C-alpha positions as CSV (number, residue, x, y, z in Angstrom):
1,M,-36.5,57.5,48.0
2,K,-34.6,59.7,45.5
3,R,-33.5,61.9,48.4
4,R,-32.1,58.9,50.3
5,I,-30.2,57.7,47.2
6,L,-28.8,61.2,46.6
7,L,-27.9,61.5,50.3
8,G,-26.1,58.1,50.1
9,L,-24.2,59.1,47.0
10,S,-23.3,62.4,48.5
11,V,-21.9,60.7,51.6
12,I,-19.9,58.3,49.5
13,I,-18.5,61.1,47.4
14,I,-17.5,63.1,50.5
15,L,-15.8,60.0,52.0
16,V,-14.0,59.3,48.8
17,V,-12.9,62.9,48.3
18,G,-11.9,63.1,52.0
19,A,-9.9,59.9,51.8
20,A,-8.2,61.1,48.6
21,A,-7.4,64.4,50.3
22,I,-5.8,63.0,53.4
23,A,-4.4,59.8,51.9
24,P,-1.2,61.5,50.6
25,Y,-0.1,62.1,54.2
26,F,-0.2,58.4,55.1
27,V,1.1,57.4,51.7
28,G,4.0,59.9,52.2
29,R,4.9,58.1,55.5
30,V,4.9,54.7,53.7
31,A,6.8,56.2,50.8
32,E,9.5,57.5,53.1
33,S,9.9,54.2,54.9
34,N,10.0,52.3,51.5
35,F,12.5,54.7,50.0
36,K,14.9,54.4,52.9
37,S,14.6,50.7,53.1
38,R,15.3,50.4,49.4
39,I,18.5,52.4,49.7
40,A,19.6,50.1,52.6
41,R,19.0,47.1,50.4
42,I,21.0,48.6,47.6
43,N,23.9,49.3,50.0
44,A,23.8,45.7,51.3
45,H,23.8,44.1,47.8
46,H,26.1,46.4,45.8
47,P,29.5,46.6,47.6
48,G,31.9,49.3,46.5
49,V,29.4,52.2,46.6
50,I,27.5,53.7,49.5
51,I,24.3,55.8,49.0
52,H,23.7,58.3,51.8
53,V,20.3,59.8,52.5
54,D,21.6,63.2,53.7
55,S,18.1,64.6,54.2
56,Y,14.5,63.7,53.7
57,H,11.8,66.5,54.1
58,R,8.4,64.9,53.8
59,G,5.6,67.1,52.6
60,F,1.9,66.5,52.2
61,Y,1.8,65.8,48.4
62,S,5.5,65.6,47.8
63,S,8.9,65.3,49.5
64,E,12.4,66.4,48.9
65,A,15.4,64.1,49.4
66,K,19.1,64.8,49.1
67,L,21.3,61.8,48.3
68,S,25.1,61.5,48.0
69,L,27.4,58.7,46.8
70,S,30.7,57.8,48.3
71,P,33.1,54.9,47.7
72,Q,33.8,52.3,50.4
73,S,36.9,52.8,52.4
74,S,38.3,49.5,51.0
75,M,38.3,50.8,47.4
76,T,41.8,50.8,45.9
77,P,43.4,54.1,44.9
78,R,43.1,53.4,41.2
79,A,39.4,52.6,41.6
80,L,39.0,55.8,43.6
81,Q,40.6,57.8,40.8
82,A,38.2,56.3,38.2
83,W,35.3,56.8,40.5
84,A,36.1,60.5,40.9
85,I,36.4,61.0,37.2
86,F,33.1,59.3,36.5
87,L,31.1,61.1,39.2
88,G,33.1,64.4,39.9
89,S,32.9,66.3,43.1
90,K,35.9,64.3,44.3
91,G,33.8,61.2,44.0
92,K,31.0,62.4,46.4
93,P,28.3,64.0,44.3
94,Q,24.9,65.0,45.6
95,F,21.5,64.3,44.0
96,D,18.4,66.3,44.7
97,L,15.3,64.1,44.3
98,R,11.6,65.2,44.2
99,I,9.3,62.5,45.4
100,N,5.6,62.8,44.6
101,H,3.0,60.8,46.5
102,G,-0.2,62.8,45.9
103,P,-2.8,64.0,45.3
104,I,-4.1,60.5,44.4
105,P,-4.3,59.4,41.7
106,F,-2.3,62.2,40.0
107,A,1.1,61.0,41.4
108,A,1.1,58.5,38.6
109,F,0.9,61.3,36.0
110,G,4.1,63.4,36.2
111,S,6.7,64.8,33.9
112,G,5.0,63.5,30.8
113,H,4.8,59.9,32.2
114,I,1.5,58.1,32.5
115,S,0.7,55.0,34.5
116,F,-2.6,53.2,35.1
117,M,-1.2,50.9,37.7
118,P,-1.4,51.9,41.4
119,V,1.6,54.0,42.2
120,L,3.0,54.4,45.7
121,Y,5.3,57.3,44.7
122,T,7.4,58.7,41.9
123,A,10.9,60.1,42.1
124,E,12.9,62.2,39.7
125,F,16.1,64.2,39.4
126,Q,17.5,66.4,36.7
127,G,20.9,65.9,35.3
128,E,21.6,69.6,35.0
129,K,22.4,69.6,38.8
130,L,25.1,67.0,38.5
131,P,28.8,68.0,38.8
132,P,29.8,69.5,35.5
133,M,33.4,68.2,35.6
134,S,32.4,64.6,35.5
135,I,31.4,62.0,33.0
136,V,27.8,61.9,34.3
137,G,27.7,65.7,34.4
138,I,28.7,65.9,30.8
139,F,25.8,63.8,29.6
140,K,23.3,65.3,32.2
141,P,20.9,62.3,32.4
142,D,17.3,62.9,33.7
143,V,15.9,60.0,35.7
144,Y,12.2,59.3,36.4
145,M,11.2,56.4,38.6
146,R,7.9,54.9,39.8
147,Q,7.5,52.7,42.9
148,Y,4.3,50.6,42.6
149,F,2.2,49.4,45.5
150,T,2.9,45.9,44.2
151,G,6.6,46.4,45.0
152,G,7.7,46.7,41.3
153,I,9.7,49.6,39.9
154,S,9.8,51.2,36.5
155,S,12.3,53.9,35.5
156,T,13.3,56.0,32.6
157,L,16.6,57.6,31.9
158,N,16.9,60.3,29.2
159,V,20.1,61.8,28.0
160,P,19.5,65.1,26.1
161,P,21.4,66.0,22.9
162,G,24.6,67.8,23.7
163,R,28.2,68.5,22.9
164,Y,31.6,68.3,24.6
165,S,35.0,69.5,23.7
166,M,38.4,69.5,25.5
167,G,41.7,70.4,23.8
168,V,42.0,68.4,20.6
169,F,38.9,66.3,21.2
170,G,35.2,67.1,20.5
171,A,32.0,65.2,20.2
172,T,28.3,65.8,19.7
173,W,25.4,63.4,20.4
174,Q,21.7,63.3,19.7
175,G,20.7,61.8,23.0
176,A,19.7,58.5,24.5
177,R,16.8,56.8,26.3
178,I,16.6,53.8,28.5
179,E,13.5,52.2,30.0
180,A,13.6,49.5,32.7
181,R,11.2,47.6,34.8
182,L,11.8,45.5,37.9
183,N,9.1,43.1,39.3
184,G,7.8,43.1,42.9
185,A,10.1,40.2,44.0
186,Q,13.1,42.2,42.6
187,D,14.3,39.1,40.7
188,E,13.2,39.8,37.1
189,A,14.1,42.8,35.0
190,R,13.4,44.0,31.5
191,Y,15.0,46.9,29.7
192,S,15.2,48.6,26.3
193,G,16.7,51.7,24.9
194,S,18.4,53.5,22.1
195,I,21.4,55.7,21.6
196,G,21.2,58.3,18.9
197,P,23.9,59.3,16.4
198,I,27.3,60.4,17.8
199,Q,29.9,62.4,15.9
200,Y,33.5,63.0,17.1
201,Q,36.7,64.6,16.0
202,A,40.2,64.6,17.4
203,Q,43.8,65.5,16.5
204,N,47.0,63.6,17.2
205,P,49.3,66.2,18.7
206,R,52.4,64.1,17.7
207,N,51.9,63.9,14.0
208,G,49.1,66.4,13.4
209,E,46.7,63.8,11.9
210,N,43.0,64.6,12.2
211,Y,40.5,61.9,13.1
212,S,36.8,62.1,12.6
213,G,33.8,59.8,12.4
214,H,30.4,58.9,13.5
215,I,28.4,56.1,15.1
216,T,24.9,56.0,13.5
217,G,23.2,54.7,16.6
218,L,22.5,51.7,18.8
219,T,19.3,50.0,20.0
220,F,19.2,47.3,22.7
221,S,16.9,45.3,25.0
222,G,17.1,42.5,27.5
223,D,15.3,40.2,29.9
224,K,17.1,39.3,33.1
225,H,16.5,37.0,36.0
226,L,18.4,37.1,39.3
227,S,20.0,33.7,39.9
228,K,21.7,32.2,42.9
229,Y,24.7,34.2,44.3
230,D,23.3,37.5,42.9
231,F,24.2,37.0,39.2
232,W,21.8,38.3,36.6
233,T,21.2,35.9,33.7
234,G,19.2,36.0,30.5
235,P,19.4,37.4,27.0
236,S,20.4,40.9,25.8
237,R,20.0,41.9,22.2
238,F,21.4,44.9,20.3
239,A,21.5,46.3,16.8
240,F,24.4,48.4,15.6
241,N,23.3,51.0,13.0
242,G,26.7,51.6,11.3
243,A,29.8,53.6,11.8
244,E,32.5,55.5,9.9
245,F,36.1,56.5,10.7
246,K,38.3,58.9,8.7
247,V,41.9,60.1,8.9
248,N,42.6,63.5,7.4
249,G,39.3,63.2,5.7
250,E,40.1,59.9,4.0
251,L,37.8,57.0,4.7
252,V,39.5,54.2,6.7
253,T,36.6,52.1,8.0
254,Q,32.9,52.0,7.3
255,L,30.3,49.6,8.5
256,E,27.1,49.3,6.5
257,P,24.1,51.0,8.2
258,G,21.6,48.8,9.9
259,Q,23.5,45.5,9.3
260,G,25.0,44.9,12.7
261,R,23.2,42.5,15.1
262,G,24.3,40.9,18.4
263,M,23.1,38.9,21.4
264,V,24.7,38.3,24.8
265,T,23.2,35.5,27.0
266,E,24.2,34.6,30.5
267,S,22.9,31.3,32.0
268,A,22.8,29.5,35.3
269,D,22.4,25.8,35.9
270,G,22.6,25.0,39.6
271,K,26.1,25.9,40.8
272,W,27.4,26.6,37.3
273,L,27.4,29.8,35.3
274,G,27.8,30.2,31.6
275,G,27.3,32.6,28.7
276,S,27.6,33.2,25.1
277,S,27.8,36.2,22.7
278,V,27.5,36.7,19.0
279,F,28.0,39.7,16.8
280,T,27.4,39.8,13.1
281,Q,28.1,42.6,10.7
282,H,27.0,42.3,7.1
283,G,29.0,44.5,4.8
284,G,31.8,47.0,5.5
285,T,34.9,48.6,4.0
286,I,38.5,48.9,5.3
287,R,40.3,51.5,3.1
288,S,39.2,50.2,-0.3
289,W,39.0,46.5,0.8
290,K,35.4,45.2,1.1
291,F,34.1,42.4,3.2
292,S,30.7,40.9,3.0
293,K,30.4,39.4,6.5
294,F,32.1,39.5,9.9
295,V,31.1,37.2,12.7
296,L,32.5,37.0,16.3
297,N,31.2,34.2,18.6
298,E,32.3,33.6,22.2
299,S,31.1,31.2,24.9
300,A,32.0,30.0,28.4
301,E,30.6,27.3,30.6
302,H,31.1,25.5,33.9
303,V,32.2,28.6,35.9
304,D,31.7,27.9,39.6
305,A,29.1,30.6,40.7
306,A,29.8,30.5,44.4
307,T,33.6,30.8,44.0
308,L,33.2,33.6,41.4
309,R,31.1,35.5,43.9
310,R,33.8,35.1,46.5
311,F,36.3,36.5,44.0
312,F,34.2,39.6,43.4
313,D,33.6,40.0,47.2
314,R,37.4,39.8,47.8
315,L,38.1,42.4,45.2
316,N,35.5,44.8,46.6
317,S,36.6,44.2,50.2
318,G,40.2,45.4,49.6
319,A,41.4,42.6,51.9
320,G,45.2,42.4,52.0
321,M,45.7,45.9,50.6
322,T,49.0,47.6,51.6
323,D,50.2,51.1,51.2
324,A,53.1,50.1,48.9
325,N,51.0,48.7,46.0
326,P,47.4,48.3,47.0
327,D,45.9,47.5,43.6
328,E,48.3,44.7,42.9
329,D,48.0,43.3,46.4
330,V,44.2,43.0,46.2
331,L,44.4,41.4,42.7
332,N,47.1,38.9,43.7
333,R,45.1,37.8,46.7
334,A,42.0,37.4,44.7
335,L,43.5,35.6,41.6
336,P,43.7,32.2,43.3
337,I,40.0,32.4,44.0
338,L,39.3,33.2,40.4
339,G,41.4,30.2,39.4
340,R,39.3,27.9,41.5
341,A,36.1,29.4,40.0
342,L,37.5,28.7,36.5
343,A,39.0,25.3,37.3
344,P,36.3,23.2,35.5
345,A,35.5,25.9,33.0
346,Q,36.0,26.0,29.3
347,A,35.7,28.9,26.8
348,T,35.4,29.0,23.0
349,A,35.7,31.7,20.4
350,R,35.4,32.0,16.7
351,L,36.3,34.8,14.3
352,A,35.0,34.5,10.7
353,V,35.4,37.0,7.9
354,A,34.0,36.5,4.4
355,A,35.1,38.7,1.4
356,P,34.9,38.5,-2.4
357,D,38.5,37.2,-2.5
358,G,38.2,34.5,0.2
359,R,37.5,33.6,3.8
360,L,39.3,33.7,7.2
361,D,38.3,31.4,10.0
362,V,39.8,31.3,13.5
363,R,38.6,28.9,16.1
364,A,39.8,28.6,19.7
365,R,39.1,26.5,22.8
366,V,40.5,27.2,26.3
367,T,40.2,25.0,29.4
368,F,41.5,25.7,32.9
369,D,43.3,23.2,35.2
370,A,42.4,23.1,38.9
371,A,44.0,25.7,41.0
372,E,46.0,25.0,44.2
373,P,44.7,26.6,47.4
374,A,46.4,29.9,48.1
375,A,48.0,28.6,51.4
376,T,49.8,25.7,49.6
377,A,50.8,27.4,46.4
378,P,54.6,27.2,46.1
379,Q,54.9,30.4,44.1
380,A,52.9,33.4,43.0
381,F,49.6,32.4,41.4
382,S,49.4,32.7,37.6
383,L,46.3,31.9,35.4
384,L,48.7,31.3,32.5
385,D,50.1,28.2,34.3
386,R,46.7,26.6,34.3
387,I,45.5,27.3,30.7
388,N,45.2,24.7,28.0
389,A,44.4,26.2,24.7
390,R,44.0,25.0,21.1
391,A,43.4,27.3,18.1
392,T,43.0,26.7,14.4
393,V,43.6,29.3,11.7
394,D,42.4,28.8,8.1
395,F,42.4,31.3,5.4
396,D,42.6,31.9,1.6
397,R,45.8,33.3,0.3
398,K,43.9,35.6,-2.1
399,L,42.1,37.2,0.9
400,V,45.5,38.1,2.5
401,D,46.8,39.4,-0.9
402,G,43.7,41.6,-1.4
403,F,43.9,42.9,2.2
404,S,47.6,43.6,2.0
405,T,47.3,45.4,-1.4
406,Q,44.3,47.6,-0.5
407,V,44.9,48.2,3.2
408,L,48.6,47.8,4.0
409,G,50.1,49.8,1.2
410,G,49.7,48.4,-2.3
411,P,51.6,45.7,-4.3
412,E,54.9,46.2,-2.4
413,A,53.1,45.5,0.9
414,A,51.4,42.5,-0.6
415,K,54.8,41.2,-1.9
416,S,56.3,41.5,1.6
417,V,53.5,39.7,3.2
418,D,53.8,36.9,0.6
419,Q,57.4,36.5,1.4
420,V,56.6,36.2,5.1
421,L,54.0,33.5,4.4
422,D,56.4,31.6,2.2
423,Q,58.9,31.6,5.0
424,W,56.3,30.3,7.4
425,H,55.6,27.5,5.0
426,Q,59.3,26.6,4.9
427,E,59.5,26.6,8.7
428,G,56.3,24.5,9.0
429,Y,54.1,27.1,10.7
430,L,51.7,27.1,7.7
431,K,50.5,24.1,5.7
432,A,48.5,24.0,2.5
433,G,45.4,21.9,2.7
434,A,43.7,19.8,0.0
435,D,41.1,22.6,-0.2
436,G,43.8,25.1,-1.4
437,R,43.6,27.1,1.9
438,E,46.3,27.8,4.4
439,H,46.1,26.0,7.8
440,S,47.8,26.3,11.1
441,L,47.3,24.7,14.5
442,L,48.4,26.5,17.7
443,T,48.5,24.8,21.1
444,Y,49.4,26.0,24.6
445,H,49.8,23.7,27.7
446,A,51.7,23.9,30.9
447,G,53.7,26.9,29.6
448,E,54.5,25.2,26.3
449,F,53.5,26.9,23.1
450,A,53.6,25.1,19.8
451,I,52.6,25.7,16.1
452,N,51.8,22.7,14.0
453,G,53.5,20.5,16.6
454,Q,56.7,22.6,16.6
455,I,57.6,23.9,20.1
456,I,58.1,27.6,20.1
457,I,58.2,28.2,23.8
458,S,58.9,25.3,26.2
459,G,57.6,25.1,29.7
460,G,60.9,26.2,31.1
461,D,61.2,29.4,29.1
462,D,60.1,32.8,30.1
463,P,57.4,33.7,27.7
464,Q,58.4,37.3,27.9
465,S,62.0,36.6,26.9
466,G,61.0,35.2,23.5
467,S,63.1,32.1,23.8
468,R,62.5,29.6,21.0
469,H,63.4,26.0,20.5
């Protein structure tokens, strides 16, 4: 009986070991097919860039792939120039990938990464092989990616500490790390990361001034969902860990460490897109003037998702591009589409500053009129013709006096600013409220700009000429 049990266990062990030994060959075939199909999907859903699989050499336990990137032929010259600066190698860099698919289960344990989920294959490339004369080559990111049997993906990007200098500019950084995960349906993503301290210095060749400073660091995370028309929506959070800027060794701006927080949220409701953002910094100094709180809020709603997607597709296609001025041609043809996407939209913004000597509060709301179809528009399309805007400005006079004295150049500067404010009072651009604060209302409609009801630019004036009524 014992011999039969031992014999059975031996057969099972042999079968398991044999299956594990030959499985990488079949997994490698599946991995190759999956890898190439994923590249094809990326090319189909991300216009503007084409990923080429130049070669794929499949081995038993691992494979070697060589990829290259190239811009689409419809990309405008200005975009091509930016592309080449970012990626180097005249915009066509190559990436050498190592793809591990065995021996099972050790493909999930590579390069210091551990996974207890079933992994189809892993892929990695090293940033040291990137073109050195490019932005990505300067930072040399290493990327490690896992493809799970469930269809999901997880990836890690590491930027090692480094330094860069060119001419009068130099910078050092302590590295960065980003981790991301995509579910099997490819419609939900989570990411998190951190950027270490960055120091920089530069010199203005015109006046010889020396600039220096540091950014203490940044942490961030987000949860995104792929909505209709291929827009990613959901919250993103970040924490700003402080910064400092000096001119000739003298402190100009300082943000208190660990006191900056922000959130950006995109939303989708049927055919409409929206979003909001908020950034709050508690404590900071500009020259010797101190503030206790800085808040910036922005929001937008009722943006037509389908039309906005057509706008981006038109930009990426390069339709209507001519040799004379290709960038302007593409933008001009795409702007009417953007106008129709924004036609029912509205946006709001608020800037608030609190300091020991008072407060500043600026609030604005912008709406967009419906856009005429491009075929019937009697003249060149302009978003300015379709904007209705209203803004209020409220502030304490003492705050302006303190800022002028400590930032703009002492008592003489404060006196000059006071004279300007007094003149604005006489002209009706500022009004004193019952709360003792200064108030102003700015409006813009159909090309007409007014302050406290006084028309500054009428609808028939050229805004660039500065005509006043």
